[in-house]
C-alpha positions in Angstrom: 83.2 34.8 -49.7 82.4 31.2 -48.3 80.7 30.6 -45.1 83.7 28.8 -44.0 85.7 32.1 -44.2 83.8 34.2 -41.4 83.4 31.1 -39.0 86.2 32.2 -36.2 89.3 29.3 -36.0 87.9 28.2 -32.5 84.6 27.3 -34.1 86.2 25.8 -36.9 87.9 23.3 -34.6 84.6 22.9 -32.8 82.9 21.8 -36.1 85.9 19.6 -37.2 85.8 17.9 -33.9 82.1 17.2 -34.2 82.5 15.9 -37.5 84.9 13.4 -36.4 83.0 12.4 -33.5 79.7 12.1 -35.5 82.0 9.8 -38.2 83.4 7.7 -35.2 80.5 7.1 -32.8 78.3 5.2 -35.0 80.9 2.4 -35.7 81.7 2.2 -31.8 78.4 2.0 -30.9 77.6 -0.6 -33.8 80.7 -2.7 -32.1 79.6 -2.4 -28.5 76.0 -3.5 -29.4 77.8 -6.3 -31.4 79.6 -7.6 -28.1 76.9 -7.1 -25.9 74.7 -9.2 -28.5 76.9 -11.9 -28.4 77.3 -12.0 -24.4 73.4 -12.0 -23.9 73.3 -14.9 -26.7 75.6 -16.9 -25.0 73.9 -16.6 -21.8 70.5 -17.4 -23.4 72.1 -20.4 -24.5 73.0 -21.8 -21.3 70.8 -24.4 -20.0 69.4 -23.3 -16.6 71.2 -24.7 -13.6 69.3 -27.1 -12.0 69.3 -27.8 -8.2 67.2 -30.6 -7.7 66.1 -31.6 -4.4 67.6 -34.8 -3.2 65.4 -37.9 -3.1 67.6 -40.1 -0.7 70.8 -38.8 1.2 73.3 -39.8 4.0 76.5 -40.6 5.1 78.9 -43.5 4.5 82.3 -44.3 6.1 85.6 -45.3 4.3 85.1 -48.8 5.9 82.0 -49.1 3.9 82.9 -47.4 0.7 83.9 -49.2 -2.0 84.2 -47.2 -5.3 86.1 -48.0 -8.5 86.3 -45.1 -10.8 88.1 -46.5 -13.9 86.7 -46.5 -17.4 84.3 -49.1 -18.5 84.2 -50.7 -15.0 83.3 -47.9 -12.7 81.0 -48.8 -9.6 80.1 -48.0 -6.2 79.2 -50.1 -3.3 78.1 -48.8 0.3 78.6 -52.4 1.8 76.3 -52.5 5.1 75.5 -49.1 4.6 72.7 -49.4 2.4 72.1 -50.7 -0.8 71.8 -48.6 -3.7 70.0 -51.0 -6.3 66.6 -49.4 -6.0 68.0 -46.3 -7.6 68.7 -47.3 -11.2 68.7 -44.7 -13.4 69.1 -42.1 -10.7 71.8 -39.7 -10.3 74.5 -40.5 -7.7 76.7 -37.8 -6.1 79.3 -38.7 -3.3 81.2 -35.7 -1.7 84.4 -36.0 0.6 83.5 -34.3 3.9 87.4 -33.1 4.3 87.1 -31.4 1.0 83.4 -30.6 0.0 84.4 -28.9 -3.3 85.4 -32.2 -4.7 82.9 -35.0 -5.5 81.7 -38.1 -7.9 79.0 -37.6 -10.0 77.5 -40.9 -11.7 74.1 -42.4 -13.0 73.3 -45.7 -11.9 73.3 -48.1 -14.3 72.9 -51.6 -13.0 72.8 -53.8 -10.0 75.6 -55.5 -9.1 75.7 -59.4 -9.4 78.5 -60.5 -7.1 82.3 -59.3 -6.4 85.0 -60.8 -8.9 88.3 -60.2 -8.9 91.7 -59.7 -10.7 95.3 -61.3 -10.5 97.3 -61.2 -7.3 99.0 -58.2 -6.5 101.1 -59.4 -3.7 103.3 -61.5 -5.8 106.0 -61.7 -3.7 105.2 -64.7 -1.8 102.1 -63.9 -0.1 101.3 -67.3 1.3 104.3 -67.4 3.3 105.8 -70.3 1.6 109.3 -71.4 0.6 112.8 -71.1 1.5 113.3 -68.4 5.0 116.0 -66.4 5.1 116.9 -65.2 8.6 113.1 -66.0 9.3 111.6 -63.6 7.0 109.4 -64.9 4.0 111.1 -64.5 0.8 110.8 -61.2 -0.6 109.1 -59.4 2.5 111.1 -57.0 4.1 111.6 -56.9 7.8 111.5 -53.4 9.3 111.6 -53.8 13.0 111.5 -56.8 15.6 112.0 -60.5 14.9 110.5 -62.8 12.2 110.5 -66.9 12.2 108.9 -69.6 10.2 105.5 -70.6 12.0 104.9 -74.3 11.4 102.9 -75.3 14.3 99.3 -74.7 12.7 99.6 -72.4 9.8 96.5 -71.0 8.3 97.2 -72.5 4.8 100.2 -74.4 3.6 103.2 -75.5 5.5 104.3 -72.0 7.0 103.2 -68.8 8.3 105.0 -65.6 9.3 105.7 -65.0 13.0 106.4 -61.4 13.9 107.8 -60.4 17.5 108.2 -56.4 18.8 111.8 -55.4 20.0 112.2 -53.4 23.3 110.1 -50.2 23.5 108.9 -50.6 19.7 106.9 -52.3 17.4 107.7 -55.3 15.1 107.2 -54.5 11.4 106.9 -56.8 8.2 105.8 -55.4 4.9 105.8 -55.9 1.1 106.0 -52.7 -0.8 106.4 -53.7 -4.2 102.7 -53.2 -5.0 101.4 -50.5 -8.2 98.2 -50.2 -8.9 96.3 -47.7 -11.5 94.9 -45.1 -9.8 91.0 -45.2 -9.4 91.1 -48.9 -9.3 89.4 -50.5 -5.9 91.5 -53.3 -4.2 90.8 -55.7 -1.9 93.4 -56.4 1.0 92.9 -59.8 3.0 95.3 -61.2 5.8 94.6 -64.4 8.5 96.5 -63.9 11.6 96.0 -64.7 15.2 97.9 -63.7 18.6 100.6 -65.9 20.3 101.5 -63.6 23.2 100.7 -60.2 24.6 98.4 -57.8 22.7 99.1 -59.4 19.4 99.3 -57.3 16.4 97.8 -55.8 13.5 97.5 -55.0 9.8 97.7 -51.8 8.1 97.8 -51.3 4.3 99.4 -47.7 4.0 100.6 -45.9 1.1 97.3 -44.1 1.3 95.1 -41.7 3.3 93.5 -44.6 4.4 96.5 -46.2 6.4 95.1 -46.7 9.8 94.8 -50.8 11.1 92.3 -52.4 9.2 92.1 -55.1 11.6 93.5 -56.2 15.0 94.7 -59.6 16.1 94.3 -60.2 19.3 92.5 -63.8 19.7 94.4 -67.0 19.9 92.3 -68.4 16.8 93.0 -67.7 13.5 90.9 -64.4 12.0 90.6 -63.0 8.9 91.1 -59.1 8.2 90.1 -57.2 5.1 89.7 -53.9 3.8 88.9 -51.8 0.6 90.7 -49.1 -0.8 90.8 -47.0 -4.2 94.3 -46.3 -5.2 95.0 -42.5 -5.3 96.3 -40.5 -8.4 99.7 -41.5 -7.7 99.4 -45.4 -7.3 101.3 -47.8 -5.0 100.9 -48.7 -1.7 102.3 -51.4 0.8 100.8 -54.2 3.0 102.2 -53.9 6.8 101.9 -56.5 9.3 103.1 -55.6 12.7 103.4 -57.0 16.4 102.0 -54.5 18.6 104.8 -52.0 20.7 106.0 -53.5 23.9 108.3 -51.9 26.7 110.3 -55.5 26.4 111.2 -57.4 23.6 108.9 -60.2 22.5 106.4 -59.1 24.8 103.7 -58.9 21.6 103.8 -61.9 19.0 101.6 -62.4 16.1 101.6 -64.6 13.3 100.2 -64.0 9.6 99.2 -66.2 6.9 97.7 -65.9 3.4 98.1 -62.4 2.7 96.3 -61.1 -0.7 95.4 -57.8 -2.7 93.4 -57.9 -5.7 91.6 -55.8 -7.8 87.9 -56.0 -7.2 86.6 -55.8 -10.8 82.6 -55.8 -10.3 80.3 -54.9 -7.3 78.4 -57.1 -4.7 75.1 -57.5 -5.1 74.5 -54.0 -2.6 76.8 -52.2 -5.2 76.0 -50.7 -8.9 77.8 -49.9 -12.1 77.4 -46.0 -12.5 78.1 -44.1 -16.0 79.1 -40.4 -16.4 76.1 -39.5 -18.3 72.4 -40.3 -17.9 71.9 -43.8 -20.3 75.2 -44.2 -20.6 77.6 -47.0 -21.3 80.6 -46.4 -19.5 82.5 -43.9 -17.2 85.0 -41.7 -18.5 88.1 -40.2 -16.4 87.9 -36.5 -15.6 89.8 -33.8 -13.8 86.8 -33.6 -11.4 87.8 -37.5 -10.1 91.5 -36.8 -10.3 91.0 -34.4 -7.2 88.7 -36.5 -5.5 90.0 -38.1 -1.9 88.8 -41.6 -2.7 90.1 -42.7 0.7 88.6 -40.0 3.1 87.6 -41.3 6.5 83.7 -40.2 5.9 81.6 -39.3 2.5 77.9 -37.7 2.1 76.2 -39.0 -0.8 73.0 -37.6 -2.4 70.6 -39.4 -4.9 69.1 -37.3 -7.7 66.2 -38.1 -10.6 68.7 -39.2 -13.2 66.1 -37.4 -15.7 63.3 -35.1 -16.0 60.4 -35.3 -18.3 59.4 -31.9 -18.3 60.9 -29.0 -16.7 59.0 -25.7 -15.8 61.3 -22.7 -16.2 58.8 -19.6 -16.9 56.1 -17.7 -14.7 53.3 -18.6 -17.2 50.3 -20.5 -16.0 50.4 -24.3 -17.6 46.8 -26.2 -18.0 45.6 -29.7 -18.8 48.8 -31.6 -19.1 49.6 -35.8 -19.1 53.1 -36.4 -18.4 53.6 -40.1 -18.4 57.3 -41.2 -17.8 56.4 -44.6 -18.7 58.3 -46.1 -15.9 61.9 -44.8 -17.0 64.2 -45.5 -14.7 65.2 -42.7 -12.5 63.2 -40.2 -14.2 61.3 -37.4 -12.6 57.6 -36.2 -13.9 57.8 -32.4 -13.6 60.5 -30.1 -12.0 59.3 -26.8 -11.4 62.1 -24.1 -11.4 60.0 -20.8 -11.6 57.1 -19.1 -9.9 54.5 -21.2 -12.3 50.7 -22.2 -12.1 50.4 -25.5 -12.9 46.4 -26.5 -13.7 44.9 -30.1 -14.3 48.1 -32.0 -14.7 48.1 -35.6 -14.6 51.7 -37.3 -13.7 51.9 -40.8 -13.6 54.5 -43.7 -13.7 57.6 -41.6 -12.8 60.0 -43.4 -10.5 62.1 -40.5 -9.1 58.5 -38.8 -8.6 55.5 -36.9 -10.0 56.3 -32.9 -9.1 59.5 -31.6 -7.6 59.1 -27.9 -7.0 62.5 -25.6 -6.6 60.5 -22.6 -6.3 57.2 -21.5 -4.8 54.3 -22.2 -7.3 50.7 -22.8 -7.4 49.1 -26.3 -8.3 45.2 -26.8 -8.5 43.1 -29.6 -9.8 46.0 -32.2 -10.6 46.8 -35.8 -9.8 50.6 -36.8 -9.1 51.1 -40.8 -8.4 54.7 -42.3 -8.7 56.7 -45.0 -7.1 58.7 -42.6 -5.5 57.1 -38.9 -4.1 54.3 -37.5 -5.7 55.2 -33.9 -4.6 58.6 -32.6 -3.3 59.1 -29.3 -2.3 62.5 -27.5 -1.5 63.4 -26.1 1.4 62.3 -22.5 1.8 59.8 -22.6 -0.9 55.8 -22.7 -0.7 53.6 -24.5 -3.0 50.0 -23.1 -2.8 48.3 -26.7 -3.4 44.5 -26.6 -3.7 41.8 -29.6 -5.0 44.8 -32.1 -6.1 44.9 -35.8 -5.4 48.2 -38.0 -4.4 48.6 -41.3 -3.7 51.2 -40.2 -1.1 49.8 -39.4 2.7 52.0 -36.0 2.5 54.6 -34.0 0.7 58.2 -34.9 0.8 60.8 -32.5 1.1 61.4 -29.5 3.8 59.3 -27.1 2.2 55.6 -26.1 2.6 52.5 -27.0 1.1 49.6 -24.8 1.9 46.3 -25.8 1.4 44.0 -23.4 3.9 40.5 -24.9 2.7 42.0 -28.8 2.9 40.7 -29.6 -0.5 43.8 -31.8 -1.4 43.0 -35.9 -1.3 46.0 -37.3 0.5 46.7 -41.4 0.5 44.0 -41.5 -2.4 43.8 -43.8 -5.5 42.6 -41.6 -8.8 41.2 -45.2 -10.2 42.3 -44.5 -13.9 40.9 -46.8 -16.3 44.2 -49.3 -16.6 47.5 -49.1 -16.3 48.1 -47.1 -19.3 44.9 -45.0 -19.8 44.6 -42.4 -17.5 41.1 -41.4 -18.1 39.1 -41.8 -14.6 36.6 -44.6 -13.8 32.8 -43.7 -13.1 34.0 -44.3 -9.2 37.0 -41.7 -9.4 37.4 -39.8 -6.3 38.4 -37.1 -8.9 35.2 -36.9 -10.3 33.3 -33.1 -9.8 35.9 -32.1 -7.0 37.9 -29.9 -8.6 37.4 -26.2 -9.2 36.2 -23.9 -11.7 39.4 -22.5 -13.3 37.3 -21.0 -16.2 39.0 -23.5 -18.7 36.9 -24.9 -21.6 38.6 -28.0 -22.8 40.6 -30.6 -21.4 43.8 -32.6 -22.7 42.0 -34.2 -25.1 39.8 -31.4 -26.2 36.7 -32.5 -24.2 34.3 -29.9 -23.4 34.5 -29.1 -19.4 32.8 -29.4 -17.3 31.1 -32.4 -17.7 28.7 -33.7 -15.1 28.0 -31.7 -11.9 31.5 -29.8 -11.6 35.1 -29.7 -12.7 37.0 -32.9 -12.3 40.7 -33.2 -11.2 43.4 -34.0 -13.5 44.1 -33.7 -17.4 41.2 -35.9 -18.5 37.6 -34.7 -17.7 35.4 -37.9 -17.5 32.5 -38.4 -19.7 29.5 -40.7 -19.2 28.6 -42.7 -22.1 25.7 -44.8 -20.8 22.3 -43.2 -21.2 19.7 -42.7 -18.9 16.7 -44.9 -18.5 12.9 -43.9 -18.5 9.2 -45.1 -18.7 6.0 -43.7 -18.1 4.1 -44.9 -15.1 0.6 -43.1 -16.1 -1.7 -43.1 -17.6 -2.0 -46.7 -18.5 -1.7 -47.8 -22.1 -5.0 -47.4 -24.0 -6.8 -45.9 -21.0 -9.2 -43.5 -21.2 -8.5 -39.8 -20.0 -10.8 -36.9 -19.2 -11.0 -33.2 -17.6 -8.9 -30.6 -17.2 -6.0 -32.0 -14.9 -5.1 -35.6 -16.1 -1.5 -36.5 -14.6 1.0 -37.9 -16.9 4.2 -39.2 -14.7 7.1 -41.0 -15.5 10.0 -42.7 -13.4 14.0 -42.0 -14.6 17.3 -43.1 -13.5 21.0 -42.2 -14.2 24.0 -44.6 -14.2 26.2 -43.1 -11.4 28.0 -40.8 -11.4 25.5 -39.0 -13.4 22.0 -37.8 -12.5 19.0 -36.7 -14.4 18.9 -33.2 -15.1 15.5 -32.9 -16.7 12.2 -34.9 -18.1 10.3 -33.5 -20.8 6.9 -34.8 -21.7 5.6 -35.1 -24.9 2.1 -35.2 -26.3 1.5 -36.4 -29.7 5.5 -35.5 -30.4 5.3 -31.8 -28.9 6.1 -30.9 -25.5 3.8 -31.4 -22.8 4.5 -28.3 -20.5 8.1 -27.3 -19.3 10.7 -29.7 -18.5 10.7 -31.0 -14.9 14.1 -30.7 -13.5 13.6 -32.7 -10.4 11.5 -35.7 -9.1 8.9 -36.9 -8.7 8.4 -36.5 -12.8 5.2 -35.6 -13.8 3.1 -32.9 -15.5 -0.7 -32.1 -15.7 -2.6 -32.2 -18.8 -5.8 -30.3 -19.4 -7.3 -33.1 -21.7 -10.3 -30.6 -22.8 -8.0 -28.7 -25.1 -7.3 -32.2 -27.1 -9.8 -33.7 -29.5 -11.5 -36.2 -28.1 -9.9 -40.1 -29.3 -6.5 -41.5 -29.4 -3.3 -39.6 -28.4 0.3 -40.5 -28.0 2.4 -39.9 -24.8 6.0 -39.9 -24.5 9.0 -38.6 -22.6 12.6 -37.9 -22.8 15.2 -38.1 -19.5 18.1 -36.1 -20.1 21.5 -36.5 -17.6 23.8 -34.0 -16.8 26.4 -35.3 -19.0 23.9 -34.7 -22.0 23.0 -38.2 -22.3 19.1 -38.8 -23.1 16.9 -41.7 -23.3 12.9 -41.7 -24.6 10.3 -43.6 -23.0 8.1 -45.9 -25.0 5.1 -44.3 -26.4 1.8 -44.7 -24.5 -1.3 -44.3 -26.1 -4.2 -42.7 -24.3 -8.1 -41.9 -25.4 -9.4 -38.6 -24.6 -13.2 -39.4 -23.8 -14.6 -35.6 -22.7 -18.3 -34.8 -22.9 -20.4 -32.1 -21.1 -23.8 -30.1 -21.1 -25.8 -32.6 -23.0 -23.6 -32.2 -25.9 -22.8 -34.8 -28.6 -19.9 -37.0 -28.0 -18.6 -38.3 -31.2 -19.2 -42.2 -31.6 -16.5 -44.2 -30.3 -14.3 -46.4 -33.1 -16.2 -49.6 -32.5 -19.8 -47.7 -33.0 -18.5 -46.0 -36.2 -17.2 -49.2 -37.7 -20.8 -50.7 -36.7 -22.3 -47.5 -38.5 -20.0 -48.2 -41.7 -21.0 -51.8 -41.9 -24.8 -51.6 -41.3 -27.4 -50.7 -43.7 -29.4 -47.4 -42.9 -31.9 -48.2 -40.0 -35.8 -47.8 -41.3 -38.5 -46.8 -39.3 -39.5 -49.6 -37.1 -41.5 -52.5 -39.1 -41.9 -55.9 -38.5 -39.4 -58.3 -38.4 -38.1 -59.0 -42.4 -38.2 -62.4 -43.5 -35.7 -64.8 -42.6 -32.9 -64.9 -45.3 -33.1 -61.7 -46.6 -30.4 -59.0 -46.7 -32.0 -57.1 -43.4 -31.9 -60.3 -41.4 -28.3 -60.8 -42.0 -27.1 -57.2 -40.8 -24.8 -57.1 -37.6 -26.4 -56.0 -34.5 -25.5 -52.5 -33.1 -22.7 -52.2 -30.4 -24.1 -52.0 -26.9 -23.5 -49.6 -24.3 -20.7 -51.3 -22.9 -18.9 -51.6 -26.0 -19.2 -47.8 -27.0 -18.0 -46.5 -23.5 -20.6 -43.8 -24.4 -23.8 -42.9 -22.5 -25.4 -41.0 -25.4 -27.7 -42.4 -28.2 -26.4 -42.2 -31.8 
């Protein structure tokens, strides 16, 4: 009998079901894990969304907005509202106030050189010349009121168009055969003057910007102009009106030399834009299609066009040099995570040195730029200590916290040159940083050098050796006793200082190194043999540079207790040259060898009080 034959039926069913589950579960689990992995991989590959802090922002009215969104000819001009030419390379975002979800984004490429224009769009007699029919200029439509040819003093040519209002209405003449490509910028212009009453006005209708762009209330010829970017549907009309009046002909106005032309290039206050950083043109997108090109008011914001280094982790980053090399619109460091930056040098970044989108820590760092050295986003705090900036204060509405007031504002780091960001010897960044337990700088130099840690990516290294000379004893002088003084004078080139002076006797250390001025040591000459000895000293500065003093000869002359003092060199030389001295006898005959022997040295020559 098999085991399966004794298992109850219900138990058999349970076993079969468990077997099916065991067979299916691995497959389902594997499929689920595969899908989960693909989802996580997708999000991991997404670039982090950056919310850079705007460098400049503001509002601009429709009257000042001149926007052309056409492939290869895109540009924007804020007219008198402010020039954009100082932001070449930056990113520009223009947002409609009516619909803030719609915006135009472009990268500022080049400054405008002056407006140029395309062909005339009012091809139907814009100068109001020719044969009038019923007083209306050819191909213009009279909707209300009366019109007549005006020849008294037209602005240009031989004729102008006069319009008068009907009773309880306005006089209206218009040209409606205008069709322009969506996204193009056009300039409308017309000359006019009042003849009676309240005169008239000019309206460019067919778009949301259909309010009058010029009122003619003066008896002198005046020009009215306006700019309008065509909507997605295209088409518009230019309307010339005499003001409303309760009685007919109460208001009369005359118009001349009307024109509507496409603006091809921006004025000197405008800029061309591209759709990508360092791009070559502007491509039409659905984003542009939904943008209201003729709103009453817009907001604009200017952001860095590119970022040299983005810090998006919570790690500690130390000793980095970020050089934007004056790349237009480039930001040095964008911090998007709660990180710690130590000993950074960020230079030549037109869009700013540091920008913090998250709270972080910044220590021992230098930031210099042609824009803001440090910008902190709203609601964020940067704990900053022992830093150095050209700017007088941070930018942005965030907080810079330096409880110990250790940051140097409005300071020049005094780099070696415009392209060498090592420190000069007089830099305020030298020895003014704090100990972060780091061992080497950006170039691999051991830190600290000198009296302390430096601010920035490069630790200053002193290359000039100190100077030292012996002050006493004088050269070839005699010394004696157990406390002869040996002294030296030493100095180091700023910012270095003398850290020690080690005296030497016959090439060996004489006492311990002296670490502070005056630099001197006591020499017990009784422990040295009588005769000539060499003295010197080695000075060491706090950067490890050394220098040796010139050697000085000193003669030890010690005696005492009637003891024998070895003869001096002069006396020894005499002994070597002279014959043995005999018992006193009469003087030798002249010409004998004894008569030619040299006389013994005097006491003054030997410097000794002992007899030989």
